[in-house]
Each structure stands twice: as structure tokens, then as C-alpha cells.
C-alpha positions as CSV (number, residue, x, y, z in Angstrom):
1,M,177.6,237.3,70.0
2,N,180.1,235.3,69.6
3,S,183.4,237.6,68.2
4,V,186.6,235.7,67.3
5,L,189.6,236.5,65.3
6,G,191.8,233.8,63.9
7,L,195.2,234.5,63.0
8,G,197.2,232.4,60.3
9,G,200.0,231.8,58.3
10,S,203.8,230.2,59.2
11,G,206.9,231.5,57.3
12,H,204.6,233.4,54.8
13,D,200.7,233.3,53.8
14,W,199.8,235.6,57.2
15,S,196.1,235.7,57.2
16,S,193.3,237.0,59.3
17,C,189.8,235.3,59.6
18,A,186.6,237.2,62.2
19,T,183.5,235.7,62.6
20,D,180.4,236.6,64.7
21,G,178.8,233.0,64.6
22,R,177.2,233.9,61.5
23,R,179.1,235.7,58.8
24,M,182.8,234.7,58.0
25,V,185.3,237.0,56.5
26,A,188.8,236.3,56.0
27,V,191.8,237.4,53.7
28,D,195.5,237.4,53.1
29,E,198.1,239.7,53.9
30,E,199.5,240.0,50.8
31,R,196.0,241.1,49.0
32,L,195.7,244.3,51.2
33,I,199.9,244.6,51.4
34,R,200.4,244.0,47.8
35,S,203.4,241.9,48.4
36,K,203.5,238.1,47.1
37,Y,203.0,235.4,50.0
38,G,202.8,238.6,52.4
39,L,207.0,239.0,52.6
40,G,208.1,242.1,54.2
41,A,204.6,242.5,56.2
42,D,204.7,244.9,59.2
43,L,202.8,241.6,61.4
44,L,202.1,243.9,64.4
45,A,200.6,246.6,62.3
46,G,198.5,244.0,60.9
47,V,196.0,245.2,58.0
48,S,194.2,242.0,57.6
49,R,193.3,241.7,61.1
50,Q,191.6,245.5,61.8
51,V,190.4,244.7,57.8
52,V,188.2,241.5,59.0
53,L,187.1,243.0,62.1
54,D,185.5,246.3,61.1
55,Q,184.0,244.1,58.4
56,I,182.1,242.2,61.2
57,G,182.1,245.5,63.2
58,V,184.0,244.2,66.1
59,P,187.0,246.8,67.6
60,A,190.2,244.7,68.5
61,D,189.7,245.7,71.7
62,K,186.6,244.1,72.0
63,V,186.7,240.6,70.7
64,E,185.8,238.0,72.7
65,H,188.3,235.1,71.7
66,V,191.9,235.3,69.8
67,V,193.2,231.8,68.5
68,A,196.1,231.0,66.8
69,C,198.6,228.2,65.8
70,E,202.1,227.5,67.2
71,L,203.7,228.5,63.8
72,V,201.9,232.2,63.7
73,P,204.5,234.5,65.2
74,R,203.9,236.2,68.3
75,T,204.7,239.6,66.7
76,F,201.1,238.6,64.8
77,Y,199.5,238.9,68.0
78,Y,201.0,240.7,70.2
79,S,198.6,243.4,70.9
80,F,196.2,240.4,72.2
81,R,198.8,238.7,74.1
82,N,197.7,238.3,77.2
83,R,194.0,236.9,76.0
84,V,195.9,234.8,73.1
85,V,195.0,231.1,72.8
86,V,197.3,229.1,71.2
87,I,197.0,225.7,69.7
88,N,198.5,223.2,67.9
89,H,199.0,223.9,63.6
90,H,197.8,220.9,62.1
91,L,194.7,220.8,64.7
92,A,194.0,224.2,63.2
93,H,194.3,222.6,59.6
94,A,191.6,219.6,60.6
95,Y,189.3,222.8,61.9
96,S,189.7,224.8,58.8
97,A,188.7,221.5,56.4
98,F,186.1,219.9,58.4
99,G,184.3,223.3,59.9
100,A,184.0,224.1,56.4
101,S,182.9,220.7,54.8
102,G,179.7,220.6,56.1
103,F,180.1,217.0,57.3
104,T,178.9,215.7,59.8
105,R,181.6,212.7,60.3
106,A,184.7,212.5,58.5
107,A,188.6,211.9,58.5
108,V,190.9,214.5,58.4
109,L,194.1,213.9,56.8
110,V,196.6,217.1,56.9
111,T,199.8,217.5,55.3
112,D,202.5,219.7,54.8
113,N,206.2,221.1,55.1
114,S,206.1,220.6,58.9
115,G,203.6,221.6,61.8
116,S,204.0,221.9,65.5
117,L,206.9,220.7,67.9
118,V,206.6,217.1,69.1
119,L,209.7,216.5,70.7
120,G,212.7,218.5,71.2
121,S,213.1,222.1,72.2
122,K,211.7,225.3,70.6
123,T,214.7,227.0,70.6
124,G,216.4,225.1,68.1
125,N,219.2,223.7,70.3
126,G,219.3,219.7,70.1
127,P,217.0,217.1,68.4
128,R,213.8,218.5,67.6
129,E,210.8,216.4,65.8
130,V,207.7,218.6,64.2
131,E,204.3,217.3,62.9
132,T,204.5,216.1,59.0
133,I,201.1,214.1,58.4
134,S,198.2,213.5,60.8
135,G,194.9,211.6,60.5
136,F,192.1,212.9,62.8
137,V,188.3,212.1,63.4
138,A,186.0,214.7,63.5
139,D,182.2,214.9,64.7
140,D,179.9,216.9,66.5
141,T,182.1,216.1,69.7
142,G,185.0,217.8,67.8
143,I,188.1,216.4,66.7
144,R,190.9,213.8,67.8
145,L,194.3,213.5,66.6
146,V,194.5,208.9,65.6
147,H,197.8,209.2,63.9
148,R,201.1,211.3,63.4
149,V,204.1,211.1,61.4
150,S,206.7,213.0,62.6
151,G,210.2,214.2,61.3
152,Q,213.5,215.8,62.6
153,H,213.1,219.5,61.7
154,I,217.1,220.9,60.9
155,V,216.9,224.7,60.4
156,D,218.6,226.7,57.5
157,A,221.3,228.5,59.3
158,D,220.4,231.8,58.1
159,S,217.1,232.0,58.8
160,E,215.4,234.7,60.7
161,S,213.6,232.5,63.1
162,A,215.0,229.7,64.3
163,F,211.7,227.9,64.7
164,Y,209.3,229.4,62.2
165,Q,211.0,229.4,58.8
166,P,211.7,226.2,56.6
167,G,214.8,223.5,57.1
168,E,215.1,220.4,56.1
169,T,212.0,218.6,57.5
170,D,212.2,214.4,57.1
171,N,209.5,212.0,56.9
172,S,207.4,215.0,55.3
173,L,206.3,214.8,52.0
174,G,206.1,218.6,52.0
175,A,209.6,219.2,52.4
176,F,210.3,216.0,50.0
177,Y,208.3,218.0,47.0
178,R,209.8,221.4,48.4
179,A,213.1,220.0,47.9
180,A,211.7,219.1,43.9
181,S,210.1,222.6,43.0
182,I,213.4,224.3,44.3
183,A,216.1,222.0,42.7
184,A,214.0,222.6,39.6
185,G,214.1,226.7,39.7
186,L,210.1,226.9,40.9
187,A,210.4,228.9,43.4
188,Y,210.0,232.8,44.3
189,T,212.9,234.9,45.0
190,G,211.8,238.5,45.2
191,P,213.9,241.4,46.7
192,K,211.9,240.7,50.1
193,T,212.7,237.0,50.5
194,R,214.8,235.6,53.0
195,F,214.6,231.7,51.6
196,P,213.1,230.4,48.8
197,V,209.1,230.0,48.3
198,S,209.3,226.8,46.5
199,E,205.7,227.5,44.0
200,D,205.0,223.8,44.1
201,G,202.1,224.5,41.3
202,K,204.4,224.8,38.6
203,T,206.2,221.6,39.8
204,M,202.7,219.9,39.3
205,G,202.0,221.6,35.8
206,L,205.6,220.9,34.6
207,A,205.2,216.7,35.8
208,P,203.2,215.6,32.7
209,Y,206.2,217.2,30.5
210,G,208.6,215.0,31.9
211,D,209.5,211.1,31.3
212,N,210.3,208.3,33.8
213,R,213.9,208.3,34.2
214,F,214.0,209.1,37.3
215,L,211.2,207.2,38.8
216,D,213.0,204.4,40.3
217,E,215.9,206.4,42.2
218,V,213.2,209.0,43.8
219,S,211.0,206.1,44.5
220,E,213.2,204.8,46.5
221,L,213.9,208.0,48.7
222,V,210.0,207.7,50.0
223,D,209.6,204.6,52.2
224,L,206.0,203.8,52.4
225,Q,205.7,201.8,55.5
226,P,202.8,199.6,57.6
227,D,200.1,201.8,58.7
228,G,200.3,204.9,56.8
229,E,203.7,205.3,58.4
230,V,206.2,207.3,56.0
231,R,209.9,207.8,56.5
232,I,212.6,210.2,54.0
233,S,215.6,211.7,54.5
234,V,214.8,215.1,53.2
235,G,218.7,216.1,53.1
236,K,219.6,213.6,50.9
237,A,216.5,214.1,48.8
238,A,217.7,217.4,48.0
239,H,220.7,216.7,47.1
240,V,220.3,213.8,44.5
241,F,217.3,216.2,42.9
242,Q,220.1,219.1,42.6
243,R,222.3,216.3,41.0
244,M,219.7,215.2,38.8
245,V,219.1,218.8,37.4
246,S,222.7,219.4,37.4
247,S,222.6,220.0,33.5
248,G,220.1,222.7,33.9
249,S,218.3,221.2,30.9
250,F,214.4,221.4,30.5
251,E,214.1,217.6,30.1
252,D,215.7,217.1,33.0
253,K,213.6,219.4,35.3
254,A,210.4,217.9,33.9
255,A,211.9,214.2,34.5
256,L,212.4,215.2,38.0
257,A,208.6,216.9,38.8
258,F,207.1,214.0,37.1
259,A,209.2,211.4,39.6
260,A,208.3,213.8,42.6
261,Q,204.8,214.3,41.6
262,D,204.0,210.5,41.4
263,V,205.6,209.4,44.2
264,L,203.6,212.0,46.2
265,E,200.5,210.8,44.8
266,R,201.4,207.3,45.9
267,A,202.4,208.5,49.2
268,L,199.1,210.6,49.5
269,V,197.2,207.5,48.6
270,H,198.9,205.4,51.1
271,C,198.5,207.7,53.7
272,A,194.9,208.1,52.7
273,Q,194.2,204.4,52.6
274,A,195.4,204.0,56.2
275,L,193.7,206.7,57.3
276,H,190.3,204.6,55.9
277,E,191.4,201.3,57.8
278,R,191.8,203.0,61.1
279,T,188.4,205.2,60.7
280,G,186.2,202.8,58.7
281,L,184.5,206.4,57.2
282,T,183.9,207.2,53.8
283,D,184.1,211.1,53.9
284,L,187.4,212.7,54.0
285,C,188.4,216.2,54.6
286,I,192.3,217.8,53.1
287,A,193.9,220.1,54.8
288,G,197.6,221.4,54.5
289,G,199.8,222.7,51.7
290,V,200.2,219.3,50.1
291,G,196.1,219.3,49.8
292,L,196.9,221.9,47.0
293,N,197.9,219.4,44.4
294,S,195.0,218.7,43.1
295,V,196.2,215.8,41.2
296,A,197.0,213.7,44.0
297,N,193.5,214.7,45.0
298,Y,192.2,213.1,42.0
299,R,193.6,209.9,43.1
300,I,192.5,209.5,46.5
301,L,189.2,210.1,45.0
302,K,190.2,207.3,42.6
303,E,192.0,204.8,44.5
304,T,190.9,204.6,48.2
305,P,187.1,203.4,50.1
306,F,186.8,207.3,50.5
307,E,183.4,208.1,48.6
308,R,183.3,212.0,49.0
309,I,186.5,214.0,49.7
310,F,186.5,218.0,50.5
311,V,189.9,220.2,50.4
312,V,189.2,223.7,51.9
313,P,190.0,226.5,49.6
314,A,192.5,227.5,51.7
315,A,194.6,224.6,52.1
316,G,197.9,226.3,53.1
317,D,199.2,227.9,56.2
318,N,196.9,231.1,55.7
319,G,194.0,229.0,55.9
320,I,195.3,228.5,59.3
321,S,193.3,231.5,60.7
322,L,190.1,229.6,59.3
323,G,190.7,226.9,61.5
324,C,191.7,228.9,63.9
325,A,188.6,230.7,64.1
326,Y,186.5,227.6,63.8
327,Y,188.5,226.2,66.6
328,G,187.4,229.6,68.7
329,L,183.6,229.3,67.7
330,H,183.7,225.3,69.1
331,Q,185.9,225.3,72.1
332,L,185.7,228.7,73.6
333,A,182.5,230.2,72.8
334,G,180.5,226.3,73.4
335,V,179.2,226.9,69.4
336,P,178.2,223.1,68.6
337,M,180.0,221.6,65.8
338,A,176.6,221.0,63.7
339,E,176.0,224.7,64.0
340,L,179.4,226.5,62.7
341,P,178.9,228.4,59.8
342,T,180.3,225.9,56.8
343,L,181.6,227.5,53.6
344,N,178.7,227.6,51.0
345,D,181.2,229.1,48.8
346,A,184.8,230.6,49.1
347,Y,183.9,234.3,48.8
348,L,185.0,235.5,52.6
349,G,186.6,238.7,51.2
350,P,185.6,242.1,52.8
351,E,183.0,243.9,50.5
352,Y,183.6,246.9,48.9
353,P,181.5,250.0,49.1
354,E,179.7,251.6,45.4
355,W,181.8,254.8,46.1
356,Q,185.3,253.1,46.0
357,V,184.4,251.5,42.8
358,D,183.3,255.2,42.0
359,E,186.5,256.4,43.1
360,A,188.7,253.6,41.2
361,I,187.2,254.3,38.0
362,E,187.3,258.5,37.8
363,R,189.9,259.9,35.8
364,T,190.6,256.6,34.1
365,G,189.5,257.6,30.4
366,F,187.7,254.2,30.0
367,T,184.4,254.2,28.8
368,V,181.7,252.8,31.2
369,R,178.7,251.2,31.1
370,R,175.9,249.1,32.9
371,P,174.7,246.8,30.7
372,D,171.2,245.2,31.1
373,D,172.5,242.0,30.7
374,L,176.1,241.4,31.7
375,P,176.5,237.5,31.6
376,A,175.1,237.7,28.1
377,E,177.0,240.8,26.8
378,V,180.3,239.2,28.6
379,A,179.6,236.1,26.7
380,A,179.2,237.3,23.6
381,L,182.7,238.8,24.2
382,L,184.1,235.9,25.0
383,A,182.6,233.9,22.0
384,R,184.6,236.4,19.9
385,R,188.0,235.5,21.4
386,K,188.4,238.7,24.0
387,I,190.1,238.7,27.0
388,V,187.9,239.8,29.9
389,G,189.1,240.9,33.6
390,W,186.2,239.9,36.3
391,F,186.0,241.5,39.5
392,D,182.7,241.0,41.5
393,G,181.6,240.7,45.0
394,R,184.1,239.1,47.9
395,S,187.6,237.9,47.0
396,E,188.2,234.5,47.5
397,F,189.8,233.1,50.2
398,G,192.7,230.8,48.9
399,P,195.1,231.0,45.7
400,R,192.4,229.7,43.3
401,A,190.8,232.8,41.7
402,L,186.8,231.4,41.4
403,G,185.1,234.1,39.6
404,H,185.0,236.6,42.0
405,R,188.6,237.9,40.8
406,S,188.9,236.2,37.4
407,I,190.5,236.5,33.9
408,L,188.4,234.9,31.5
409,T,188.2,233.9,28.1
410,A,187.3,231.0,25.7
411,P,188.9,227.8,26.1
412,F,189.5,227.8,22.1
413,P,191.7,227.3,19.9
414,G,194.5,225.7,21.7
415,E,196.7,228.5,21.1
416,M,194.7,230.9,23.8
417,R,196.8,229.1,26.3
418,D,200.2,230.2,24.7
419,H,198.2,234.0,23.8
420,L,197.6,234.1,27.8
421,N,201.2,232.5,28.7
422,N,203.5,234.9,26.8
423,N,201.2,237.9,26.2
424,V,199.0,238.3,29.0
425,K,200.1,236.6,32.1
426,F,204.0,236.4,31.3
427,R,204.5,232.7,32.7
428,E,206.0,230.0,32.2
429,W,204.9,228.4,28.9
430,F,204.4,224.5,30.6
431,R,201.6,226.1,33.0
432,P,198.1,224.6,32.4
433,Y,194.7,227.1,33.0
434,A,191.8,225.9,34.5
435,P,187.9,225.5,32.9
436,M,184.6,226.5,34.6
437,I,182.0,224.6,34.1
438,P,178.4,224.7,35.4
439,E,177.9,222.2,38.5
440,E,175.2,220.5,36.9
441,R,177.4,219.7,33.5
442,Y,180.6,218.5,34.7
443,Q,179.6,215.1,34.0
444,E,179.6,216.0,30.5
445,Y,183.1,216.7,29.7
446,F,185.2,215.7,32.9
447,D,185.7,212.4,34.6
448,L,185.0,213.0,38.1
449,A,182.4,211.9,40.6
450,Q,181.7,214.7,42.5
451,P,181.7,218.6,42.1
452,S,184.7,220.2,42.3
453,P,183.8,223.8,43.1
454,Y,187.5,225.3,44.5
455,M,189.4,224.4,41.5
456,L,191.4,221.4,43.6
457,I,190.8,218.1,41.9
458,V,192.2,217.5,38.5
459,A,190.1,215.0,36.4
460,D,190.6,213.3,32.7
461,V,189.1,215.4,30.1
462,T,186.5,213.8,28.4
463,R,186.1,216.0,25.5
464,P,190.0,217.7,25.2
465,D,188.7,218.4,21.4
466,A,185.9,221.1,22.7
467,I,188.3,222.9,25.6
468,P,191.6,222.7,23.7
469,A,193.2,225.6,26.2
470,A,191.9,224.8,28.5
471,T,193.4,221.0,28.4
472,H,196.8,219.9,29.9
473,V,199.2,218.2,28.0
474,D,198.0,214.9,29.5
475,G,194.4,215.2,28.9
476,T,193.7,216.5,32.4
477,A,192.2,220.1,33.6
478,R,191.9,221.6,36.8
479,L,188.3,222.5,36.9
480,Q,185.9,224.4,38.3
481,T,182.0,223.7,38.9
482,V,180.1,226.6,39.2
483,A,176.6,226.0,41.2
484,K,174.4,228.8,40.5
485,S,173.6,229.5,44.2
486,A,176.9,230.3,44.5
487,N,177.9,232.6,42.0
488,P,174.5,233.2,39.9
489,K,176.5,236.0,37.3
490,I,179.1,232.9,36.4
491,H,176.5,230.1,35.9
492,A,174.4,232.9,33.7
493,L,177.3,233.8,32.0
494,L,178.3,230.0,31.0
495,G,174.7,229.5,29.9
496,E,175.2,232.4,27.6
497,F,178.3,231.2,26.5
498,E,177.0,228.1,25.2
499,A,174.2,229.3,23.5
500,L,176.6,231.2,21.6
501,T,179.0,228.1,21.0
502,G,178.1,225.1,22.2
503,V,180.5,225.1,24.6
504,P,179.1,225.6,28.8
505,V,183.0,226.1,29.2
506,V,184.9,229.2,29.9
507,L,188.8,229.4,30.7
508,N,189.6,231.1,33.8
509,T,192.6,232.0,35.4
510,S,193.7,234.7,38.3
511,F,193.1,238.6,37.6
512,N,197.0,239.6,38.4
513,V,199.9,240.9,36.9
514,A,202.5,239.0,36.7
515,G,204.7,238.4,40.3
516,Q,201.6,240.5,42.4
517,P,199.1,239.1,44.3
518,I,195.5,238.6,42.9
519,V,193.9,241.7,42.7
520,E,191.9,242.8,46.4
521,T,190.1,246.2,45.7
522,P,188.2,247.7,43.0
523,R,191.0,250.0,42.8
524,D,193.5,247.4,42.1
525,A,191.5,246.1,39.0
526,V,191.3,249.1,37.5
527,D,195.4,249.7,38.0
528,A,195.8,245.6,36.7
529,F,193.5,246.6,33.5
530,G,195.5,249.8,32.7
531,A,199.0,247.2,33.0
532,M,197.7,244.2,31.1
533,P,196.5,243.6,27.9
534,L,193.1,242.9,28.0
535,D,190.5,243.8,25.9
536,H,187.4,244.7,28.8
537,L,187.1,245.0,32.6
538,V,183.6,243.7,34.4
539,L,184.0,246.1,37.5
540,G,180.7,244.9,39.2
541,D,177.5,245.6,37.1
542,R,179.8,247.9,35.1
543,L,181.4,246.9,31.9
544,L,184.7,249.2,31.4
545,S,186.9,249.2,27.7
546,R,189.6,251.3,26.5
547,A,188.8,254.2,24.9
């Protein structure tokens, strides 16, 4: 057995992935310790490390290979310090995407805030540069770097770690977009934060509400040069962004989001085009935190010669653990690239036994039934505009709820979105929701040339009148295509919902209380159901209702 433990994270988003060469288990630290982004985690204890090793049945002292990247703090792998292999950050991202993709040969584009040090001192003394954009070629022989953009990294003066915490990184599209998010006030600053964690998905959702008043000035901040080179002074950009939104008005913040989003999209198309010209390949894998920008992914697919793109579901730094696990299998255990366990779905979380479900629901006072046809019964509830929490099987790895830790409701009427934002999720009014559709039907409702199983491509909606609550203000949606083989229960539910309503689409959002990570365990799900104004809860094969 080839047992490998991969460890991920940088300044936050700690995660662990364990594999025996066949089965892979991966989970974020935040899901287990119930602290957003894993902030305040005891990395020496490393709850996720123990959980994933327990799942594959290998004790910590018996695991054959341990791999981390250079941005994972040593405290996370201290107990393995004599046998851990530490690899380059962007290489780990590249392994996560190509290993999961199932492609035989592909270009890989990694774009994030900052990666491994490529020039200078890790102690923080003197100038230092870190990788910001990397292009690779991946095939059955391995993964090779073909192009790199780097930038000088100036660490925040009050950072608790000079090497691992974010600062201003020049020539970084991730740092550029992060600066816009922070200026617009779209960042997490909870009690355990030492620095703001930008919530860039909110910026992406805000952008369609803005106008182009700042577009020319923001465009001048990003210099797109030949051969995929990018030049940005992020310090200058941050100051410009703060000035733009000094009024505090929603209109100015939305205009900044619009400009930053447009410039980011054009820059990523520029980088992808140059990577295609270097490689001549038509399959593209995407990783790094910027890969979560699903609007930009759509433009890459539409505007470059790449015919297929694969975005790994955990594209951010939590996905580093997955990449490290793939690296360990291939480089250390000798597993050929073609034999790596690719992802057929994103359900990599731990399995929870029936006794934990029983323990979670006892003495709750909820009515509990086991319907003969659960998908049909839930479809009928959704058709009556009920809101249902859905907990089933292993959790999704990555930030998107994909039908195992979801809240489901009808994608109509349009007011359903406002009700969810204001009364259920308690989040910003401008944020959109995602539609789920059977994989074989998506082209009837969306202008998209390939499936989107991980909700990482935004596409134009061709029938917005049918799904108004799941259509954003600009006529797009971040859809999830559901294959019957990946999630037979949800696939069946969508069919039953269509039989009742004529629409094979259900609105899907993450199952969590505001300010909390997505639920992980049966107990989390029951507690969240008790705290949220949901009508029903599916817990495996059981349907819970309020007495």
C-alpha cells in the first residue's frame, strides 16, 4: 500500500489529504474545528491530519510519505519533521489540478496571491521575490515549469510570520484583486484574524452592479506584456483603490469591483493565450486561488484556443494538500501519472457512521421519517417553495457546496433570492445563488460548451425567465452540472422537480449559519437546522421536520 499524507494551507485554509493509492480523503481544518478559514487552529494538534489518516486506516507513525509545500508552516508537520518532503507551492497547485483532471496531457495555469520564494531571503531581510503566475506542461512523465512571473513581496509590518502571511506582492493578479476586495470592505475580520482575509467571491458577485467610471484608471495599473508577462505595483493599486472608494458609497465600491473584475479577466485571458502559444495544447488545468474566479474561467474557455478546461474544486491553498498527496504518489511512491486516482466527484470528506446520525438527532424534538422515495418527496417540498437543508455522504472538498452539504430551494420566483439573503443566510443582498441541473440538460439553459461539475464556471443563462432566483443581475449563473454517476440522489431529485414544475433546475447554496464554515458532521447539520429558518432537513436517508 502506498500511503501518503499531503498537508496544505498558507496563512489560513489548512487542510489534510490522505491516500492509499486508491481512495483519497481530504478535509479542511475549518470544517472540523468550526472556525472560518481555520483561523486559530492548533496546527500541532492538526485535527484534519488525524481524521484523514484514520479514514484510510494508517497511524501517523506508519504513513509512508508526508509531503507539504513551502508555505505550510512547520508546526503543521512538526511531528513528521524528519521525514517530510517539502515542495514548491505552485508545483503543488499544478499537481492538484492535473492529478485530479483525468487529462493525459495538458497545460496548467497557476495564479494566486503569492507562492514560493524564487529570489531573496526567507528571513525577510532584503528584497525578495515570490512566484505569482506559473505555466506548466503536464503529461505521463510529470509536470514541468515552462513560464513564471514573479514579484517583490513586502510583508505586512505587524504580520505574525514574515514568510507565511500576506503583504503586498507586485506582479500578482491575486494580490491585485485582494486589494480591491479589501478596499471595498469585502474581507473577513473575525476575532481570530491578524490580517483581513479577502472574500473575493463577494467582489465577483458585486461587479455586475458597477459601472465603468474607474475602468480606465484601473486598467492602467496592470501592464500586460508580451509572452504572458504581467507587471503590477500592488502597493500603488491599493492606494488608488482606497481613494476610489473614499466616499464609502455602494456605487463607488461596485464600480471598483466592476473594474477590478474586468481587468482580472483580461489579464487571465492574456496569460492563458500565451500559455497556449507556448505549449500548443488544447486542454487546460487551472489552480491557485484566482482559479475560483468562475467568471474569468468562462472567458478563458470562450476567448482562447483551449477547448477544455478543468478547475480543481479546491483551487485555493486548501487544495495544496491534494496536490502534495498526488506528488507523493507519483514522485515518491512511483505511481505512474496515468494511474493516479483522478476525481470523479468532489466528495472527498470523511465518512460518518449511522450511530453518529442517531446520536445527532436523538432528543432534538424534530420529527424524523425515512421516506420510501426521498428525492420525490423533497422535490415536492421544493415545488411548494420550501427550503431544505441537505446532508448526504462525504463532504465536498473546496469552498462550494455541491449537493452533499447544501441548502436547496426552487429557483423561482425571483423574490426567493432576497428571502434567502435577508432571512436565511443573512448575507449581502447583492450576492447570487447557484443553479443545479442534470449534466445531460445544461445546454438547454446555459451557454456553455462543457459541463461544470464543481460550480467553477459562470455562463450566460439562456432561459432566465425560468430560473430568476438563480440568475444574476447580468444574466449569468455559476452553475453546477450533476452527473447521475456522481450524485444519483440529487440527479433523481432534479428529474422529479421537473416533473412537477417543468424546470430541471434547483437553487443550491452552502449549508452553513452566517459566519460559520459549511457543516461537516451530522451534529453540525442538526445544530444548523435548529438555528436556521429551514423547513426541513435531509440527513442521509432521513427527513427531519419541525414538530
